[in-house]
C-alpha positions in Angstrom: 0.0 0.0 0.0 1.6 3.3 -1.0 1.2 6.6 0.7 -1.4 7.9 -1.8 -3.6 4.9 -1.2 -3.2 5.3 2.6 -4.4 8.9 2.4 -7.6 7.8 0.6 -8.6 5.2 3.2 -11.2 6.3 5.6 -10.9 6.1 9.3 -13.8 3.7 9.5 -12.2 1.3 6.9 -8.8 1.5 8.6 -10.4 0.8 12.0 -12.4 -2.1 10.6 -9.2 -3.5 9.2 -7.4 -3.1 12.5 -10.3 -4.9 14.3 -10.1 -7.8 11.8 -6.3 -8.1 12.4 -6.8 -8.2 16.1 -9.6 -10.8 15.9 -7.5 -12.9 13.6 -4.6 -12.8 16.0 -6.8 -13.7 19.0 -8.8 -16.5 17.4 -6.4 -18.2 15.1 -3.3 -20.2 15.9 -0.8 -18.4 13.8 2.8 -19.5 13.2 5.5 -17.1 14.3 6.0 -15.6 10.8 2.2 -15.1 10.2 1.8 -13.6 13.7 4.7 -11.1 13.1 3.3 -10.1 9.7 -0.1 -9.6 11.3 1.4 -7.5 14.1 3.3 -5.3 11.7 0.2 -4.7 9.6 -1.8 -4.0 12.7 0.9 -1.5 14.0 0.9 0.3 10.6 -2.9 0.4 10.5 -3.1 1.7 14.1 -0.7 4.4 13.2 -2.9 5.4 10.2 -5.9 5.6 12.6 -3.9 7.7 15.1 -2.9 10.2 12.3 -6.4 10.5 11.0 -7.7 11.2 14.5 -5.0 13.8 15.1 -6.0 15.5 11.8 -9.6 15.5 12.7 -8.8 17.0 16.1 -6.8 19.8 14.5 -9.7 20.5 12.1 -12.1 20.7 15.1 -9.7 23.1 16.9 -9.5 25.3 13.9 -13.3 25.3 13.5 -13.8 26.2 17.1 -11.2 29.0 16.9 -12.7 30.4 13.8 -16.1 30.3 15.4 -14.8 32.3 18.4 -13.1 34.9 16.2 
C-alpha cells in the first residue's frame, strides 16, 4: 500500500481492518511468521488511525477557533 492509497482510506475502513487483524490474532493459531506479519500490519494500521484522529482533532480546533473569532 503506497502513501497515496493510505491517504484515501477512511478512518472507518482502517479501524475495521485493525479490528479484523486483532480478531485474527486472537482467534487463530498463527505460526510465528504469520503472527509477526499480522502484528506489523496492525501496527501500521493503528498508526494510520492515530494520524487520522489527530488531523480530525486539529480541524475541530480550527473550526472552534474560527467560530470564536
